[in-house]
C-alpha positions as CSV (number, residue, x, y, z in Angstrom):
1,M,0.6,-19.6,-6.5
2,T,2.9,-22.5,-5.3
3,V,6.6,-22.6,-5.9
4,T,6.0,-25.6,-8.3
5,A,3.4,-23.7,-10.2
6,E,5.7,-20.6,-10.5
7,R,8.5,-22.8,-11.9
8,Q,6.1,-24.3,-14.4
9,L,5.0,-20.9,-15.5
10,E,8.6,-19.7,-15.8
11,D,10.2,-22.8,-17.5
12,S,7.6,-24.3,-19.7
13,P,3.8,-24.8,-20.0
14,P,2.6,-28.0,-18.3
15,K,2.4,-30.8,-20.8
16,R,1.3,-34.4,-21.4
17,G,3.7,-35.5,-24.1
18,R,3.3,-32.8,-26.7
19,W,-0.1,-31.7,-25.4
20,I,-0.1,-28.4,-23.5
21,D,-2.7,-28.2,-20.7
22,H,-2.0,-24.7,-19.4
23,W,-2.0,-22.0,-22.0
24,E,-2.5,-18.3,-21.2
25,P,-1.3,-16.1,-24.1
26,E,-3.3,-13.1,-22.7
27,N,-1.3,-13.3,-19.5
28,P,1.8,-10.9,-20.1
29,E,4.0,-12.8,-17.6
30,F,3.2,-16.2,-19.1
31,W,3.6,-14.9,-22.7
32,Q,7.0,-13.3,-22.1
33,R,8.5,-16.2,-20.1
34,T,7.2,-19.2,-22.0
35,G,4.3,-18.6,-24.4
36,K,6.1,-16.5,-27.0
37,R,8.9,-19.0,-27.6
38,V,6.5,-21.9,-28.0
39,A,4.1,-20.0,-30.2
40,W,6.7,-18.8,-32.6
41,R,8.2,-22.2,-32.9
42,N,4.9,-23.7,-33.8
43,L,4.2,-20.9,-36.2
44,A,7.5,-21.5,-38.0
45,F,6.8,-25.2,-38.7
46,S,3.1,-24.4,-39.5
47,I,4.3,-22.0,-42.2
48,L,6.5,-24.7,-43.7
49,A,3.7,-27.2,-43.8
50,E,1.2,-24.7,-45.2
51,H,3.7,-23.5,-47.8
52,L,4.2,-27.1,-49.1
53,G,0.4,-27.4,-49.2
54,F,0.2,-24.5,-51.7
55,N,3.2,-25.9,-53.6
56,V,1.4,-29.1,-54.3
57,W,-2.1,-27.5,-54.6
58,I,-1.0,-25.3,-57.5
59,L,1.3,-27.9,-59.2
60,M,-1.1,-28.9,-62.0
61,S,-1.1,-25.3,-63.2
62,I,2.4,-25.7,-64.5
63,V,2.2,-29.4,-65.4
64,V,-0.7,-28.9,-67.9
65,T,1.3,-26.4,-69.9
66,F,3.8,-29.1,-70.8
67,L,1.5,-32.1,-71.3
68,G,0.8,-31.3,-75.0
69,D,4.6,-31.1,-75.7
70,L,4.9,-34.6,-74.3
71,G,2.2,-36.2,-76.4
72,F,-0.8,-35.9,-74.1
73,G,-3.5,-34.7,-76.4
74,F,-5.9,-33.2,-74.0
75,S,-8.4,-30.6,-75.2
76,V,-8.8,-27.1,-73.8
77,G,-11.9,-28.3,-71.8
78,Q,-10.0,-31.3,-70.5
79,T,-7.1,-29.1,-69.5
80,F,-9.3,-26.8,-67.5
81,W,-10.9,-29.6,-65.6
82,L,-7.4,-30.5,-64.4
83,L,-7.2,-27.0,-63.1
84,I,-10.7,-26.9,-61.6
85,L,-10.5,-30.2,-59.6
86,P,-7.7,-29.1,-57.3
87,N,-9.6,-25.9,-56.6
88,L,-12.9,-27.8,-55.9
89,I,-11.4,-30.4,-53.6
90,G,-9.2,-28.0,-51.8
91,A,-12.1,-25.7,-51.1
92,A,-14.3,-28.6,-49.9
93,L,-11.6,-29.9,-47.6
94,R,-11.2,-26.5,-45.8
95,V,-14.2,-27.1,-43.6
96,P,-13.3,-30.6,-42.2
97,Y,-9.6,-29.5,-42.0
98,T,-10.8,-26.6,-39.7
99,F,-12.4,-29.1,-37.3
100,A,-9.5,-31.5,-37.4
101,I,-7.4,-29.3,-35.1
102,P,-9.6,-29.7,-32.0
103,K,-10.1,-33.4,-32.9
104,F,-6.5,-34.5,-33.4
105,G,-4.4,-31.6,-32.1
106,G,-2.3,-29.2,-34.0
107,R,0.9,-31.3,-33.9
108,A,-0.7,-34.5,-35.1
109,W,-2.9,-32.9,-37.8
110,T,-0.1,-30.8,-39.2
111,T,2.0,-34.0,-39.5
112,I,-0.9,-35.9,-41.1
113,S,-1.9,-33.1,-43.5
114,A,1.8,-32.7,-44.6
115,S,2.2,-36.4,-45.1
116,L,-0.9,-36.6,-47.3
117,L,0.9,-34.4,-49.8
118,L,2.9,-37.4,-50.8
119,I,-0.2,-39.0,-52.3
120,P,-0.6,-36.5,-55.2
121,C,3.1,-36.3,-55.8
122,G,3.3,-40.1,-56.1
123,M,0.3,-40.1,-58.4
124,L,1.8,-37.4,-60.6
125,L,5.0,-39.4,-60.8
126,T,3.0,-42.4,-62.0
127,A,0.9,-40.5,-64.4
128,V,3.7,-38.8,-66.3
129,T,6.0,-41.8,-66.4
130,T,3.5,-44.4,-67.5
131,G,1.5,-42.4,-70.0
132,A,-1.6,-42.7,-67.8
133,P,-5.1,-42.1,-69.3
134,Y,-7.0,-38.9,-68.7
135,W,-9.1,-40.3,-65.9
136,F,-5.9,-40.9,-63.8
137,F,-4.8,-37.4,-64.4
138,L,-8.2,-36.3,-63.1
139,L,-7.7,-38.3,-59.9
140,T,-4.2,-36.9,-59.6
141,A,-5.6,-33.3,-59.9
142,A,-8.2,-34.1,-57.3
143,A,-5.6,-35.5,-54.9
144,M,-3.7,-32.2,-55.2
145,G,-6.7,-30.7,-53.4
146,F,-5.2,-32.0,-50.2
147,G,-2.8,-29.0,-50.3
148,G,-5.7,-26.6,-50.5
149,G,-7.2,-27.8,-47.2
150,N,-4.0,-27.1,-45.2
151,F,-4.7,-23.4,-45.1
152,S,-7.8,-23.6,-42.8
153,S,-6.3,-26.1,-40.4
154,S,-3.0,-24.1,-40.2
155,M,-4.8,-20.8,-39.6
156,T,-7.1,-22.3,-37.0
157,N,-4.2,-23.9,-35.1
158,I,-2.0,-20.8,-35.0
159,S,-4.9,-18.6,-33.9
160,F,-5.0,-20.5,-30.6
161,F,-1.3,-19.9,-29.8
162,F,-1.2,-16.1,-30.0
163,P,-2.7,-13.3,-27.9
164,E,-5.3,-11.1,-29.6
165,G,-2.8,-8.2,-29.9
166,K,-0.3,-10.3,-31.8
167,K,-2.7,-12.6,-33.7
168,G,-2.9,-10.4,-36.8
169,L,0.8,-10.5,-37.4
170,A,1.0,-14.2,-36.8
171,L,-1.9,-15.1,-39.1
172,G,-0.6,-12.6,-41.7
173,L,2.8,-14.3,-41.8
174,N,1.1,-17.8,-41.8
175,A,-1.2,-16.8,-44.7
176,A,1.5,-15.1,-46.7
177,G,3.9,-18.0,-46.2
178,G,1.4,-20.3,-47.7
179,N,0.3,-18.1,-50.6
180,I,4.0,-17.6,-51.6
181,G,4.0,-21.4,-52.2
182,V,2.1,-20.7,-55.4
183,A,4.9,-18.5,-56.7
184,V,7.6,-20.8,-55.6
185,T,6.1,-23.7,-57.6
186,Q,5.5,-21.6,-60.7
187,L,9.0,-20.3,-60.5
188,F,11.1,-23.4,-59.8
189,V,9.1,-26.3,-61.4
190,P,9.8,-25.1,-65.0
191,I,13.5,-24.8,-64.1
192,V,13.7,-28.2,-62.4
193,I,11.9,-30.1,-65.1
194,S,14.2,-28.7,-67.7
195,I,17.4,-30.0,-66.1
196,G,19.3,-32.1,-68.5
197,T,17.9,-32.6,-72.0
198,G,14.2,-32.4,-72.8
199,I,11.3,-32.0,-70.3
200,H,11.1,-34.3,-67.3
201,L,7.7,-33.9,-65.6
202,A,8.6,-36.6,-63.1
203,Y,10.9,-34.1,-61.5
204,A,7.8,-31.9,-60.7
205,A,6.7,-34.6,-58.3
206,L,10.1,-35.8,-57.0
207,M,11.4,-32.3,-56.1
208,W,8.7,-31.9,-53.3
209,M,8.7,-35.4,-51.8
210,P,11.9,-35.1,-49.6
211,V,10.8,-31.7,-48.3
212,I,7.4,-33.1,-47.4
213,V,9.0,-35.9,-45.4
214,V,11.2,-33.3,-43.6
215,S,8.2,-31.1,-42.9
216,A,6.1,-34.0,-41.5
217,A,9.0,-35.1,-39.3
218,C,9.6,-31.6,-38.0
219,S,5.9,-31.1,-37.3
220,W,5.8,-34.3,-35.2
221,L,9.1,-33.6,-33.4
222,F,8.8,-29.9,-32.7
223,M,5.2,-28.8,-32.7
224,D,2.7,-28.9,-29.8
225,S,-1.1,-29.4,-29.4
226,L,-3.2,-27.3,-27.1
227,T,-6.0,-28.9,-25.0
228,S,-7.7,-25.5,-24.9
229,A,-8.1,-25.6,-28.7
230,K,-11.6,-27.0,-28.4
231,P,-14.5,-26.6,-30.8
232,D,-16.9,-23.8,-29.9
233,G,-20.2,-25.1,-31.2
234,Q,-22.1,-22.0,-30.2
235,S,-19.8,-19.7,-32.0
236,Y,-20.1,-21.8,-35.2
237,R,-23.9,-21.9,-34.9
238,M,-24.0,-18.1,-34.5
239,A,-21.6,-17.7,-37.4
240,M,-23.8,-19.8,-39.7
241,T,-26.8,-17.7,-38.9
242,S,-25.2,-14.3,-39.2
243,K,-25.8,-12.6,-42.6
244,H,-22.4,-11.0,-42.3
245,T,-20.8,-14.4,-42.6
246,W,-22.3,-15.0,-46.0
247,V,-21.7,-11.4,-47.2
248,M,-18.0,-11.7,-46.3
249,A,-17.8,-15.1,-47.9
250,F,-19.2,-13.6,-51.1
251,L,-16.7,-10.8,-51.0
252,Y,-13.9,-13.3,-50.3
253,I,-14.8,-15.2,-53.4
254,G,-14.0,-12.0,-55.2
255,T,-10.6,-11.6,-53.5
256,F,-9.0,-14.9,-52.6
257,G,-11.1,-16.8,-55.1
258,S,-9.8,-14.5,-57.8
259,F,-6.2,-14.8,-56.5
260,I,-6.2,-18.6,-56.6
261,G,-8.3,-18.9,-59.8
262,F,-6.0,-16.5,-61.7
263,S,-3.0,-18.3,-60.3
264,F,-4.2,-21.6,-61.6
265,A,-5.2,-20.2,-65.0
266,F,-2.5,-17.6,-65.8
267,P,0.1,-19.9,-67.2
268,S,-2.4,-21.7,-69.4
269,L,-4.0,-18.4,-70.5
270,I,-0.6,-17.1,-71.7
271,K,0.0,-20.3,-73.7
272,I,-3.5,-20.5,-75.2
273,S,-4.1,-16.8,-76.0
274,F,-0.6,-15.7,-77.0
275,V,1.1,-18.7,-78.7
276,D,4.0,-16.6,-79.9
277,F,4.8,-15.6,-76.3
278,E,4.5,-19.1,-74.7
279,G,8.0,-18.8,-73.4
280,F,6.7,-16.2,-71.0
281,V,4.8,-18.9,-69.1
282,A,8.0,-19.1,-67.0
283,L,7.2,-15.5,-65.7
284,A,3.7,-16.5,-64.5
285,F,5.1,-16.9,-61.0
286,L,5.4,-13.1,-60.7
287,G,1.6,-12.7,-60.4
288,A,1.3,-15.1,-57.5
289,L,4.4,-13.7,-55.8
290,I,3.2,-10.1,-56.0
291,G,-0.3,-11.2,-54.9
292,S,1.1,-12.9,-51.9
293,V,3.4,-10.2,-50.7
294,S,0.7,-7.5,-51.1
295,R,-1.7,-9.3,-48.8
296,P,-0.3,-7.8,-45.6
297,L,-0.6,-4.4,-47.2
298,G,-4.3,-4.9,-47.4
299,G,-4.5,-5.6,-43.7
300,L,-2.4,-2.6,-42.9
301,L,-4.5,-0.2,-45.0
302,A,-7.6,-1.6,-43.5
303,D,-6.3,-0.9,-40.0
304,R,-5.5,2.7,-40.9
305,L,-8.3,3.7,-43.4
306,G,-11.1,1.1,-42.7
307,G,-11.6,-2.3,-44.1
308,A,-14.8,-1.6,-46.0
309,R,-13.4,1.5,-47.8
310,I,-10.2,-0.4,-48.9
311,T,-12.3,-3.3,-50.1
312,L,-14.6,-1.2,-52.1
313,W,-11.9,0.7,-53.9
314,N,-10.1,-2.6,-54.4
315,F,-13.0,-4.1,-56.2
316,L,-13.3,-1.0,-58.4
317,G,-9.6,-1.4,-59.2
318,L,-10.1,-5.1,-60.0
319,A,-12.9,-4.2,-62.5
320,L,-10.5,-1.7,-64.1
321,G,-7.8,-4.3,-64.3
322,V,-10.2,-6.8,-66.0
323,A,-11.1,-4.0,-68.5
324,G,-7.4,-3.7,-69.3
325,V,-7.2,-7.5,-70.0
326,I,-10.2,-7.2,-72.3
327,V,-8.6,-4.4,-74.3
328,S,-5.3,-6.4,-74.4
329,V,-7.1,-9.5,-75.8
330,E,-9.0,-7.5,-78.4
331,A,-5.8,-5.6,-79.4
332,N,-3.6,-8.8,-79.2
333,S,-1.2,-7.0,-77.0
334,F,0.8,-9.3,-74.8
335,A,2.5,-6.5,-72.9
336,L,-0.8,-5.0,-71.9
337,F,-2.2,-8.5,-71.1
338,F,0.7,-9.4,-68.8
339,G,0.7,-5.9,-67.1
340,A,-3.0,-5.9,-66.5
341,F,-2.9,-9.4,-64.9
342,I,0.0,-8.3,-62.6
343,F,-2.2,-5.3,-61.6
344,L,-5.0,-7.8,-60.9
345,F,-2.7,-9.9,-58.7
346,V,-1.6,-6.9,-56.7
347,L,-5.2,-6.0,-56.0
348,T,-6.3,-9.6,-55.1
349,G,-3.6,-9.7,-52.5
350,I,-4.6,-6.4,-51.0
351,G,-8.3,-7.5,-51.1
352,N,-7.4,-10.7,-49.3
353,G,-5.9,-8.7,-46.5
354,S,-8.6,-6.1,-46.2
355,T,-11.6,-8.5,-46.4
356,Y,-10.1,-10.8,-43.7
357,R,-9.4,-7.8,-41.5
358,M,-13.1,-6.7,-41.9
359,I,-14.4,-9.8,-40.2
360,P,-13.3,-9.1,-36.5
361,M,-14.1,-5.4,-37.1
362,I,-17.7,-6.2,-38.1
363,F,-18.4,-8.6,-35.2
364,A,-16.8,-6.3,-32.7
365,A,-18.8,-3.3,-33.9
366,E,-22.1,-5.3,-33.9
367,T,-21.3,-6.5,-30.3
368,R,-20.7,-2.9,-29.1
369,R,-24.0,-1.8,-30.6
370,R,-25.8,-4.7,-28.9
371,V,-24.1,-4.0,-25.5
372,A,-25.1,-0.3,-25.8
373,S,-28.7,-1.2,-26.3
374,T,-29.0,-4.2,-23.9
375,G,-26.6,-3.4,-21.1
376,E,-25.1,-6.9,-21.1
377,D,-21.5,-7.5,-19.8
378,A,-19.2,-5.9,-22.4
379,G,-16.1,-8.0,-21.6
380,A,-17.9,-11.3,-22.0
381,A,-19.7,-10.1,-25.1
382,L,-16.5,-9.0,-26.8
383,K,-14.8,-12.3,-26.0
384,A,-17.8,-14.1,-27.6
385,A,-17.5,-11.8,-30.6
386,K,-13.9,-12.8,-31.1
387,R,-14.8,-16.5,-30.9
388,Q,-17.6,-15.9,-33.4
389,A,-15.2,-14.0,-35.7
390,G,-12.8,-16.9,-35.5
391,A,-15.5,-19.3,-36.6
392,V,-16.5,-16.9,-39.5
393,V,-12.9,-16.9,-40.7
394,G,-13.0,-20.7,-41.2
395,V,-16.4,-20.5,-43.1
396,V,-15.3,-17.6,-45.2
397,G,-12.0,-19.2,-46.1
398,A,-13.8,-22.3,-47.3
399,V,-16.5,-20.6,-49.3
400,G,-14.0,-18.0,-50.8
401,A,-11.8,-20.8,-52.1
402,F,-14.6,-21.9,-54.4
403,G,-14.1,-18.7,-56.3
404,G,-11.1,-20.4,-57.9
405,V,-13.4,-23.0,-59.3
406,L,-15.8,-20.4,-60.7
407,I,-13.0,-18.4,-62.4
408,N,-11.7,-21.5,-64.2
409,L,-15.1,-22.7,-65.2
410,V,-15.9,-19.4,-66.7
411,F,-12.6,-19.5,-68.7
412,K,-13.3,-23.0,-69.8
413,F,-16.7,-22.3,-71.2
414,S,-15.6,-19.1,-72.8
415,L,-12.7,-20.7,-74.6
416,E,-14.7,-23.8,-75.6
417,G,-17.7,-21.8,-76.8
418,G,-16.0,-19.1,-78.8
419,G,-12.3,-19.6,-78.6
420,T,-11.8,-16.2,-76.9
421,L,-11.5,-15.0,-73.3
422,T,-13.7,-11.9,-73.8
423,P,-17.0,-13.4,-72.6
424,A,-15.3,-14.7,-69.5
425,L,-13.6,-11.4,-68.8
426,V,-16.9,-9.5,-69.2
427,A,-18.6,-11.8,-66.7
428,I,-15.7,-11.4,-64.2
429,L,-15.8,-7.6,-64.6
430,G,-19.5,-7.7,-63.9
431,F,-18.9,-9.8,-60.8
432,F,-16.4,-7.3,-59.4
433,L,-18.9,-4.5,-59.9
434,V,-21.5,-6.5,-58.0
435,C,-18.9,-7.0,-55.2
436,T,-18.3,-3.2,-55.1
437,A,-22.0,-2.6,-54.8
438,T,-22.4,-5.3,-52.1
439,T,-19.5,-3.7,-50.0
440,W,-21.1,-0.3,-50.2
441,W,-24.6,-1.5,-49.5
442,F,-23.8,-3.5,-46.3
443,Y,-20.8,-1.6,-44.9
444,L,-20.5,2.0,-46.2
445,R,-24.1,3.3,-46.7
446,R,-24.7,6.2,-44.4
447,S,-28.1,4.8,-43.4
448,F,-26.5,1.6,-42.4
449,A,-23.7,3.2,-40.5
450,V,-26.1,5.5,-38.6
451,R,-29.0,3.1,-37.9
452,R,-27.4,-0.4,-37.7
453,V,-23.7,-0.6,-36.9
454,P,-22.0,2.7,-36.0
455,S,-18.7,3.4,-37.9
456,L,-18.5,0.0,-39.3
457,A,-16.2,1.1,-42.2
458,H,-13.7,2.3,-39.6
459,A,-14.3,-0.2,-36.8
460,R,-11.4,-1.4,-34.7
461,V,-11.2,-4.6,-32.8
C-alpha cells in the first residue's frame, strides 16, 4: 500500500464531494480509524429524518379525534378512511424508497425524503384553517404516507455503512428511533394544539415544519453517499422467488402491521368506544412508546432463545391480548380495555424484533444446508445469503406495513356494520392464531427441522 493510500485510510475514506468511493466496514483497521466515525454520524442524522417520517405518518391519528369538536362532521367510516390512506400510501412507497438509495445516494435521498414531509404539513395547515372539504382531507392523509416510506430507505442506507457484526445494533437503533416518532406525535400534538384557548389544529402542522427544514439541511450538509450501495438484482430476484420471503412477510403483517395499525386506531377507538373516557385519548401515546422500546427486546430474545420460538409465543400472547380486549368491550371496562391494548403494544414491539431477526437466521441456515449437500464455496455462499436477506428485509417491510391498512379496514367495517368492535377483534384474534400455526409449521416442526433446515429455530447468522 502506498503512503498516500495509507493516509487516505487513516484520515478519511476517499470521496468525490459527499460520495465515498472506498468503503470497507469489514476491514477492522479501516473501521476503527475512519469507518466507525462516518457510519455513526450518518446513523444519527438518518434516525432524525426517519423519526420525523413517523411523526408525520401518524399525525392524522390525533387530528381525527378533534375534527368533530371543530365542526367537521365526518362519519365513522370517513374517519377511518383518513387513517387507512396514510397506511396504504406509506406501505406502497416502501418499495420504491428502498431502490432510491442506490439511485440517488443516501445523502441526497434522505434530504429529499425529509423535505417531502413539508407537503402533508402544508396541506394539513390549509385543510384545518380553510374548512376544506372531505376530499381535501383525503389527499392530505394520502400525502402523510410520504412519512411511511422513509423507514425502508433509511434502513437500506444504514445497512451499507456498518459491518455485519454491528449491523444489528445500528438497524435496531434506527428502527426504534423511527417507531418512537409515533409516540412523540401522540404525546406532544394534543399538548401543542391546546396552547392558548380552544383547539388549534394548525399547530399540529406548524410544529413539525421547522424541524423538517433543519433535518433536511443536516442531511445535506453532514451525511454521505456510498458508491458501493448498488442494487443487487440477483439478490432481489432470489428473494422474490423464495417461499420464506412471503412467509416472513405474512408474519410481519401480524407484528409490525399490528403495531402501526393499532397505533393509528387506538386514539379513535378510545373516543368511539368509551365516550366517558375520551379525555384518556391523551394517554394513547403510551401504547406506541412501549411498542417502540420493546422492539430491541424481541431481537435480543431471538438471539438467545431462537427467533421462531419467540415469534410463536409472541403470537399466542397477542391472541390472548385480543381476547382481553373483547372481554373489556363486552364488560364495558375501560381499565381492562386500556391495559389489554398496552399488553398488545408490548408484544407487537417484541414481535417486530424477533421476526426481523429471523430473516438472516433463515437464509444463513438454508445456505449452510445447501453448502453441506453441494460442496460449493461456503464463504461466497454466506455472503450471497446476507445480500439476499437484505433484499428480503425490504420486501418484508413493505408487505408488513400493509397490515396497518387491514387492521383499520376491519375496525371500520365492524363499527359501521354493527356499531361494535367485537367482530373485528374476533377476526384479528383468528389471524394471530393463523400466524402462530404458520410459524410452527414452517420453522418449528420437528420434521422440518430434521429434513429441511437444521436447527432453524435456533439458527445464528
